[in-house]
All heavy atoms as an XYZ file, in Angstrom:
633
protein
N      -4.176     -0.238    -14.283
C      -4.432     -0.570    -12.845
C      -5.636     -1.527    -12.782
O      -5.666     -2.354    -11.964
C      -4.690      0.654    -12.070
C      -4.839      0.465    -10.593
S      -4.860      1.944     -9.608
C      -6.510      1.918     -9.036
N      -6.634     -1.313    -13.701
C      -7.902     -2.054    -13.528
C      -7.829     -3.577    -13.845
O      -8.609     -4.312    -13.383
C      -8.971     -1.414    -14.504
O      -8.493     -1.553    -15.891
N      -6.808     -3.993    -14.677
C      -6.639     -5.401    -14.919
C      -5.926     -6.161    -13.828
O      -5.692     -7.333    -13.945
C      -6.015     -5.597    -16.378
O      -4.730     -5.109    -16.249
N      -5.437     -5.451    -12.896
C      -4.608     -6.048    -11.808
C      -5.466     -6.569    -10.630
O      -6.509     -6.071    -10.397
C      -3.704     -4.891    -11.236
C      -2.294     -5.158    -11.587
C      -1.498     -4.008    -11.266
N      -0.766     -3.563    -12.454
C       0.101     -4.260    -13.058
N       0.383     -5.463    -12.625
N       0.688     -3.851    -14.104
N      -4.954     -7.602    -10.017
C      -5.540     -7.967     -8.740
C      -4.776     -7.312     -7.637
O      -3.545     -7.308     -7.625
C      -5.456     -9.521     -8.520
C      -6.283    -10.253     -9.571
C      -6.226    -11.728     -9.330
N      -4.883    -12.203     -8.966
C      -4.569    -13.048     -8.116
N      -5.503    -13.575     -7.293
N      -3.307    -13.456     -7.789
N      -5.435     -6.801     -6.606
C      -4.741     -6.126     -5.603
C      -4.936     -6.886     -4.273
O      -6.092     -7.205     -3.908
C      -5.337     -4.680     -5.376
C      -4.795     -3.728     -6.427
C      -5.373     -3.655     -7.679
C      -3.661     -2.981     -6.237
C      -4.925     -2.840     -8.701
C      -3.194     -2.098     -7.209
C      -3.750     -2.052     -8.398
N      -3.837     -7.138     -3.606
C      -3.824     -7.753     -2.217
C      -4.106     -6.624     -1.344
O      -3.643     -5.441     -1.432
C      -2.469     -8.333     -1.885
C      -1.989     -9.421     -2.886
C      -2.822    -10.664     -2.798
O      -3.282    -10.995     -1.665
N      -3.001    -11.276     -3.878
N      -5.110     -6.810     -0.363
C      -5.470     -5.699      0.495
C      -4.847     -5.877      1.890
O      -4.680     -6.929      2.359
C      -6.995     -5.819      0.719
C      -7.776     -5.486     -0.549
C      -9.250     -5.418     -0.261
C      -9.972     -5.012     -1.603
N     -11.360     -4.716     -1.380
N      -4.374     -4.733      2.394
C      -3.748     -4.649      3.671
C      -4.183     -3.451      4.376
O      -3.947     -2.279      3.922
C      -2.232     -4.729      3.561
C      -1.454     -4.536      4.852
C      -1.761     -5.710      5.729
C       0.060     -4.457      4.506
N      -4.803     -3.585      5.511
C      -5.295     -2.495      6.307
C      -4.328     -2.466      7.525
O      -4.456     -3.339      8.394
C      -6.760     -2.728      6.779
C      -7.384     -1.538      7.505
O      -6.575     -0.697      7.981
O      -8.592     -1.444      7.606
N      -3.503     -1.425      7.684
C      -2.548     -1.306      8.739
C      -3.168     -0.560      9.950
O      -2.498     -0.499     10.971
C      -1.199     -0.683      8.268
C      -0.586     -1.552      7.271
C      -1.491      0.739      7.870
N      -4.324     -0.208      9.950
C      -4.956      0.564     11.092
C      -4.932     -0.312     12.333
O      -4.528      0.181     13.415
C      -6.294      1.089     10.749
C      -6.234      2.197      9.724
C      -7.608      2.688      9.335
N      -8.309      1.635      8.598
C      -9.491      1.716      8.042
N     -10.175      2.819      8.176
N     -10.041      0.731      7.449
N      -5.300     -1.586     12.300
C      -5.238     -2.338     13.518
C      -3.901     -2.573     14.064
O      -3.638     -2.621     15.307
C      -5.908     -3.678     13.126
C      -6.686     -3.451     11.866
C      -5.976     -2.312     11.213
N      -2.872     -2.696     13.156
C      -1.587     -2.855     13.583
C      -0.951     -1.632     14.302
O      -0.419     -1.717     15.372
C      -0.652     -3.126     12.308
C       0.780     -3.244     12.684
C      -1.097     -4.443     11.588
N      -1.335     -0.482     13.756
C      -0.949      0.794     14.386
C      -1.597      1.007     15.692
O      -1.035      1.506     16.693
C      -1.182      1.975     13.421
C      -0.253      2.026     12.214
C      -0.868      2.977     11.183
C       1.062      2.421     12.629
N      -2.873      0.582     15.783
C      -3.650      0.735     16.992
C      -3.035     -0.068     18.172
O      -3.132      0.326     19.263
C      -5.093      0.306     16.759
C      -6.061      0.745     17.801
C      -7.520      0.450     17.466
C      -8.456      1.154     18.378
N      -9.827      1.041     17.935
N      -2.418     -1.215     17.783
C      -1.711     -2.044     18.781
C      -0.312     -1.470     19.131
O       0.354     -2.012     20.019
C      -1.533     -3.449     18.256
C      -2.808     -4.281     18.151
C      -2.485     -5.708     17.875
N      -1.720     -5.973     16.649
C      -2.106     -6.264     15.452
N      -3.476     -6.292     15.194
N      -1.292     -6.441     14.467
N       0.009     -0.402     18.501
C       1.304      0.283     18.785
C       2.448     -0.299     18.056
O       3.654     -0.096     18.395
N       2.154     -1.191     16.993
C       3.215     -1.826     16.274
C       3.563     -1.033     15.017
O       2.711     -0.325     14.505
C       2.801     -3.237     15.906
C       2.466     -4.108     17.158
C       1.847     -5.497     16.839
O       1.843     -5.844     15.622
O       1.332     -6.149     17.689
N       4.744     -1.272     14.478
C       5.160     -0.637     13.218
C       4.799     -1.561     12.120
O       5.282     -2.722     12.080
C       6.671     -0.426     13.414
C       7.362      0.064     12.047
C       6.744      1.287     11.500
O       6.662      2.298     12.173
O       6.353      1.266     10.344
N       4.048     -1.094     11.090
C       3.576     -2.020     10.022
C       4.586     -2.129      8.859
O       4.340     -2.856      7.896
C       2.313     -1.317      9.489
C       2.586      0.055      9.851
C       3.375      0.173     11.047
N       5.774     -1.484      8.890
C       6.565     -1.410      7.708
C       6.958     -2.772      7.220
O       6.938     -3.101      6.044
C       7.846     -0.546      7.961
C       8.768     -0.462      6.837
C       8.502      0.376      5.789
C       9.941     -1.182      6.788
C       9.324      0.456      4.672
C      10.786     -1.068      5.678
C      10.444     -0.297      4.590
N       7.487     -3.671      8.143
C       7.874     -5.037      7.724
C       6.731     -5.843      7.139
O       6.949     -6.589      6.158
C       8.520     -5.780      8.956
O       7.571     -6.015      9.948
N       5.550     -5.639      7.592
C       4.346     -6.374      7.024
C       4.041     -5.848      5.632
O       3.809     -6.660      4.715
C       3.136     -6.112      7.951
C       3.303     -6.670      9.320
C       1.867     -6.737      7.297
C       2.355     -6.273     10.421
N       4.115     -4.519      5.506
C       3.958     -3.985      4.182
C       4.976     -4.477      3.171
O       4.638     -4.918      2.052
C       4.033     -2.435      4.226
C       2.874     -1.823      5.084
C       3.971     -1.808      2.842
C       2.921     -0.469      5.435
N       6.177     -4.487      3.542
C       7.303     -4.892      2.705
C       7.226     -6.353      2.344
O       7.462     -6.776      1.206
C       8.697     -4.552      3.250
C       8.913     -3.040      3.293
S       8.523     -2.143      1.851
C       9.667     -2.847      0.616
N       6.768     -7.215      3.294
C       6.536     -8.648      2.981
C       5.499     -8.703      1.929
O       5.616     -9.604      1.048
C       6.140     -9.383      4.279
C       7.218     -9.687      5.272
C       6.750    -10.371      6.530
O       5.559    -10.875      6.483
O       7.389    -10.280      7.484
N       4.443     -7.983      2.070
C       3.374     -8.049      1.018
C       3.877     -7.593     -0.367
O       3.621     -8.207     -1.370
C       2.184     -7.161      1.399
C       1.384     -7.725      2.568
C       0.368     -8.780      2.051
C      -0.611     -9.097      3.145
N      -1.488    -10.184      2.692
N       4.673     -6.492     -0.333
C       5.208     -5.960     -1.601
C       6.055     -7.017     -2.280
O       6.008     -7.242     -3.507
C       5.883     -4.637     -1.298
C       4.953     -3.509     -1.035
C       6.914     -4.287     -2.503
C       4.142     -3.000     -2.167
N       6.965     -7.591     -1.475
C       7.946     -8.525     -2.039
C       7.280     -9.797     -2.553
O       7.808    -10.483     -3.473
C       8.986     -8.872     -1.020
C       9.905     -7.699     -0.664
C      10.771     -7.856      0.504
O      10.805     -8.981      1.052
O      11.457     -6.899      0.893
N       6.072    -10.151     -2.062
C       5.341    -11.396     -2.403
C       4.440    -11.153     -3.587
O       3.826    -12.139     -4.091
C       4.598    -11.902     -1.228
N       4.358     -9.938     -4.084
C       3.396     -9.665     -5.227
C       3.878    -10.398     -6.520
O       5.055    -10.371     -6.835
C       3.354     -8.207     -5.509
C       2.676     -7.269     -4.494
C       2.814     -5.812     -4.852
C       1.260     -7.687     -4.217
N       2.934    -10.955     -7.246
C       3.158    -11.532     -8.496
C       3.081    -10.449     -9.546
O       2.661     -9.318     -9.256
C       2.058    -12.583     -8.762
C       1.948    -13.757     -7.751
C       0.772    -14.695     -8.082
C       3.276    -14.529     -7.872
N       3.559    -10.729    -10.708
C       3.653     -9.613    -11.775
C       2.268     -8.956    -12.071
O       2.266     -7.820    -12.376
C       4.166    -10.408    -13.002
C       4.915    -11.488    -12.435
C       4.246    -11.940    -11.182
N       1.205     -9.703    -11.883
C      -0.138     -9.066    -12.282
C      -0.769     -8.593    -10.985
O      -2.058     -8.362    -11.016
C      -1.025    -10.095    -12.987
C      -1.392    -11.328    -12.165
O      -0.668    -11.578    -11.175
O      -2.351    -11.892    -12.436
N      -0.150     -8.517     -9.904
C      -0.742     -8.028     -8.648
C      -0.224     -6.641     -8.135
O       0.856     -6.253     -8.545
C      -0.438     -9.040     -7.493
C      -1.140    -10.346     -7.726
C      -0.872    -11.367     -6.582
O       0.258    -11.330     -6.021
O      -1.706    -12.138     -6.307
N      -0.969     -6.012     -7.312
C      -0.549     -4.854     -6.686
C      -0.996     -4.898     -5.200
O      -1.611     -5.920     -4.802
N      -0.763     -3.893     -4.440
C      -1.077     -3.799     -3.059
C      -1.999     -2.642     -2.867
O      -1.735     -1.502     -3.314
C       0.155     -3.656     -2.191
C      -0.172     -3.493     -0.612
C      -0.672     -4.795     -0.154
C       1.083     -3.105      0.074
N      -3.147     -2.905     -2.233
C      -4.060     -1.866     -1.758
C      -3.851     -1.681     -0.295
O      -4.184     -2.597      0.548
C      -5.541     -2.262     -2.092
C      -6.526     -1.236     -1.591
C      -7.947     -1.686     -1.836
O      -8.312     -1.973     -2.951
O      -8.750     -1.676     -0.840
N      -3.297     -0.581      0.108
C      -2.963     -0.294      1.473
C      -3.937      0.738      2.061
O      -4.166      1.739      1.475
C      -1.523      0.271      1.539
C      -1.025      0.695      2.954
C      -0.801     -0.489      3.798
C       0.193      1.491      2.827
N      -4.498      0.411      3.221
C      -5.337      1.351      3.908
C      -4.603      1.715      5.208
O      -4.189      0.983      5.990
C      -6.732      0.639      4.299
O      -7.320      0.212      3.075
C      -7.662      1.733      4.972
N      -4.518      3.091      5.409
C      -3.787      3.613      6.531
C      -4.565      4.824      7.082
O      -5.314      5.498      6.326
C      -2.423      4.003      6.148
N      -4.339      5.130      8.407
C      -5.037      6.344      8.939
C      -4.488      7.684      8.444
O      -5.020      8.710      8.778
C      -4.886      6.109     10.438
C      -3.680      5.362     10.587
C      -3.597      4.472      9.354
N      -3.330      7.621      7.826
C      -2.618      8.883      7.355
C      -1.952      8.566      6.002
O      -1.798      7.328      5.627
C      -1.632      9.318      8.327
C      -0.651      8.225      8.658
C       0.472      7.942      7.937
C      -0.831      7.469      9.894
C       1.427      6.892      8.301
C       0.032      6.425     10.203
C       1.149      6.138      9.372
N      -1.662      9.599      5.281
C      -1.042      9.407      3.966
C       0.349      9.015      4.178
O       1.212      9.691      4.805
C      -1.136     10.671      3.111
C      -0.888     10.400      1.662
S       0.734     10.722      1.047
C       0.727     12.453      0.980
N       0.795      7.752      3.755
C       2.178      7.257      4.014
C       3.151      7.811      3.016
O       3.737      7.085      2.256
C       1.935      5.692      3.857
C       0.862      5.583      2.893
C      -0.054      6.730      3.110
N       3.466      9.084      3.178
C       4.344      9.783      2.191
C       5.723      9.104      2.136
O       6.176      8.919      0.949
C       4.474     11.260      2.589
N       6.386      8.766      3.177
C       7.734      8.153      3.003
C       7.557      6.801      2.204
O       8.459      6.561      1.412
C       8.211      7.856      4.482
C       7.467      8.846      5.278
C       6.076      8.965      4.594
N       6.574      6.044      2.455
C       6.406      4.732      1.775
C       6.148      5.000      0.265
O       6.715      4.342     -0.605
C       5.304      3.984      2.383
C       5.071      2.526      1.863
C       6.270      1.583      2.022
C       3.788      1.955      2.358
N       5.286      6.002     -0.054
C       4.977      6.344     -1.422
C       6.217      6.772     -2.155
O       6.511      6.285     -3.252
C       3.884      7.452     -1.456
C       3.813      8.089     -2.824
C       2.533      6.933     -0.930
N       7.080      7.545     -1.525
C       8.359      8.078     -2.089
C       9.297      6.829     -2.306
O       9.872      6.650     -3.394
C       9.001      9.092     -1.170
C      10.261      9.670     -1.861
C      10.873     10.773     -1.007
O      10.276     11.218     -0.105
O      12.022     11.139     -1.369
N       9.443      6.009     -1.286
C      10.333      4.879     -1.326
C       9.989      3.912     -2.484
O      10.794      3.608     -3.304
C      10.445      4.178     -0.042
C      11.420      3.013     -0.103
S      11.298      1.968      1.450
C       9.963      0.868      0.971
N       8.681      3.539     -2.474
C       8.272      2.650     -3.557
C       8.231      3.200     -4.938
O       8.474      2.520     -5.971
C       6.939      1.980     -3.156
C       6.965      1.053     -1.905
C       5.588      0.525     -1.577
C       7.919     -0.131     -2.132
N       7.949      4.563     -4.952
C       7.980      5.219     -6.283
C       9.430      5.097     -6.839
O       9.623      4.953     -8.048
N      10.461      5.368     -5.937
C      11.791      5.263     -6.331
C      12.222      3.870     -6.791
O      13.230      3.636     -7.478
C      12.741      5.724     -5.232
C      12.542      7.257     -5.059
O      12.233      7.968     -5.906
N      12.970      7.653     -3.881
N      11.470      2.782     -6.346
C      11.723      1.432     -6.707
C      10.955      1.042     -7.908
O      10.851     -0.150     -8.295
C      11.397      0.504     -5.581
C      12.350      0.675     -4.453
C      11.943     -0.302     -3.247
O      11.301     -1.286     -3.438
N      12.590      0.000     -2.109
N      10.249      1.959     -8.602
C       9.547      1.726     -9.888
C       8.063      1.415     -9.685
O       7.493      0.984    -10.718
N       7.491      1.587     -8.521
C       6.100      1.322     -8.415
C       5.298      2.511     -8.830
O       5.678      3.685     -8.638
C       5.785      0.989     -6.926
C       6.058     -0.329     -6.507
C       7.359     -0.680     -6.158
C       5.116     -1.336     -6.552
C       7.669     -2.023     -5.677
C       5.448     -2.669     -6.161
C       6.675     -2.962     -5.760
N       4.141      2.246     -9.425
C       3.160      3.279     -9.769
C       2.306      3.417     -8.441
O       2.125      2.428     -7.699
C       2.246      2.891    -10.905
C       3.004      2.669    -12.153
C       3.570      3.829    -12.767
O       2.940      4.972    -12.563
O       4.709      3.919    -13.387
N       1.748      4.626     -8.260
C       0.914      4.849     -7.032
C      -0.280      5.632     -7.392
O      -0.296      6.526     -8.255
C       1.833      5.672     -5.963
C       0.973      5.988     -4.773
C       3.104      5.032     -5.677
N      -1.400      5.210     -6.788
C      -2.655      6.035     -6.836
C      -3.188      6.027     -5.434
O      -3.050      5.071     -4.743
C      -3.570      5.347     -7.803
C      -4.792      6.176     -8.108
O      -4.788      7.396     -7.882
N      -5.761      5.655     -8.698
N      -3.780      7.151     -5.013
C      -4.243      7.258     -3.640
C      -5.582      8.083     -3.635
O      -5.785      8.883     -4.543
C      -3.239      7.753     -2.737
C      -2.649      9.116     -3.013
S      -1.299      9.401     -1.879
C       0.033      9.463     -2.980
N      -6.371      7.738     -2.616
C      -7.595      8.605     -2.402
C      -7.881      8.520     -0.925
O      -7.456      7.662     -0.174
C      -8.719      8.034     -3.238
C      -9.287      6.721     -2.800
C     -10.470      6.211     -3.697
O     -10.417      6.329     -4.912
O     -11.431      5.776     -3.087
N      -8.686      9.449     -0.507
C      -9.131      9.604      0.861
C     -10.482      8.973      0.966
O     -11.400      9.232      0.164
C      -9.205     11.143      1.200
C      -9.307     11.445      2.622
C      -7.840     11.539      3.190
N      -7.830     11.608      4.657
C      -7.578     12.764      5.314
N      -7.328     13.843      4.677
N      -7.606     12.740      6.600
N     -10.614      8.034      1.881
C     -11.904      7.411      2.144
C     -12.886      8.347      2.962
O     -12.422      9.279      3.572
C     -11.650      6.064      2.905
N     -14.133      7.923      2.898
C     -15.143      8.715      3.627
C     -14.812      8.830      5.149
O     -15.213      9.804      5.750
C     -16.500      8.095      3.417
C     -16.978      8.277      1.980
O     -16.464      9.165      1.291
O     -17.871      7.500      1.562
N     -14.120      7.784      5.685
C     -13.874      7.828      7.125
C     -12.572      8.559      7.493
O     -12.153      8.502      8.559
C     -13.858      6.406      7.705
C     -12.740      5.570      7.101
O     -11.981      5.994      6.288
O     -12.658      4.353      7.557
N     -11.929      9.139      6.450
C     -10.687      9.867      6.657
C      -9.394      9.065      6.444
O      -8.335      9.621      6.419
N      -9.527      7.792      6.268
C      -8.382      6.910      6.048
C      -7.923      7.211      4.631
O      -8.588      7.665      3.789
C      -8.697      5.490      6.217
N      -6.654      6.798      4.339
C      -6.079      6.888      3.017
C      -6.050      5.454      2.488
O      -5.598      4.506      3.107
C      -4.627      7.403      3.116
C      -4.679      8.904      3.307
C      -4.576      9.643      4.449
C      -4.690      9.862      2.250
N      -4.695     10.858      4.205
C      -4.621     11.151      2.956
C      -4.699      9.849      0.870
C      -4.612     12.367      2.180
C      -4.690     11.057      0.179
C      -4.687     12.303      0.818
N      -6.438      5.321      1.166
C      -6.291      4.112      0.497
C      -5.295      4.357     -0.626
O      -5.407      5.310     -1.487
C      -7.604      3.633     -0.141
C      -8.707      3.496      0.946
C      -7.489      2.284     -0.925
C     -10.097      3.326      0.502
N      -4.193      3.545     -0.635
C      -3.117      3.758     -1.574
C      -2.829      2.444     -2.317
O      -2.756      1.359     -1.732
C      -1.833      4.166     -0.783
C      -0.670      4.471     -1.820
C      -2.110      5.369      0.137
N      -2.890      2.508     -3.612
C      -2.584      1.384     -4.465
C      -1.137      1.429     -5.039
O      -0.757      2.481     -5.504
C      -3.599      1.325     -5.611
C      -4.997      1.102     -5.239
C      -5.567     -0.159     -5.135
C      -5.961      1.963     -4.918
N      -6.835      0.001     -4.766
C      -7.221      1.308     -4.614
C      -5.958      3.382     -4.792
C      -8.303      1.972     -4.230
C      -7.148      4.036     -4.451
C      -8.268      3.374     -4.131
N      -0.400      0.390     -4.924
C       0.947      0.313     -5.440
C       0.929     -0.859     -6.472
O       0.444     -1.939     -6.148
C       1.920     -0.040     -4.314
C       2.018      1.035     -3.251
C       1.348      0.793     -2.064
C       2.852      2.118     -3.386
C       1.460      1.775     -0.993
C       2.952      3.059     -2.361
C       2.264      2.857     -1.156
N       1.636     -0.575     -7.580
C       1.718     -1.803     -8.577
C       2.916     -1.334     -9.433
O       3.279     -0.190     -9.567
C       0.427     -1.906     -9.354
C       0.156     -0.864    -10.359
C       0.417     -0.826    -11.697
C      -0.471      0.382    -10.150
N       0.113      0.356    -12.287
C      -0.489      1.137    -11.349
C      -1.004      1.041     -8.996
C      -1.011      2.423    -11.442
C      -1.535      2.324     -9.091
C      -1.559      3.005    -10.303
N       3.385     -2.333    -10.201
C       4.471     -2.140    -11.227
C       3.862     -2.493    -12.588
O       3.234     -3.498    -12.665
C       5.624     -3.022    -10.914
C       6.518     -2.544     -9.905
C       7.881     -3.367     -9.906
N       8.828     -2.737     -9.033
C       9.524     -3.421     -8.228
N       9.500     -4.790     -8.159
N      10.452     -2.783     -7.438
N       4.123     -1.690    -13.546
C       3.760     -1.949    -14.948
C       4.791     -2.963    -15.415
O       5.974     -2.760    -15.179
C       3.661     -0.755    -15.770
C       2.366      0.059    -15.454
O       1.366     -0.613    -15.098
O       2.403      1.267    -15.629
N       4.308     -3.891    -16.217
C       5.244     -4.955    -16.777
C       6.119     -4.298    -17.842
O       5.794     -3.381    -18.534
C       4.447     -6.111    -17.295
């Protein structure tokens, strides 16, 4: 995970506007280069997304931020 570059996406503003961030997340996932991953920040643990991307071969690491948000990293090992 440490040698990867992570594209950052904070979906909290999207959710605050009442919008669904799934399509934005998937656009970012589909655009990742082989040496990249996605760092996703959300106000809750995105369990369905973690399960879905895990089933597609993504590795996942997550932690709880000091402000209560979840930071989730997704990447594929080559």
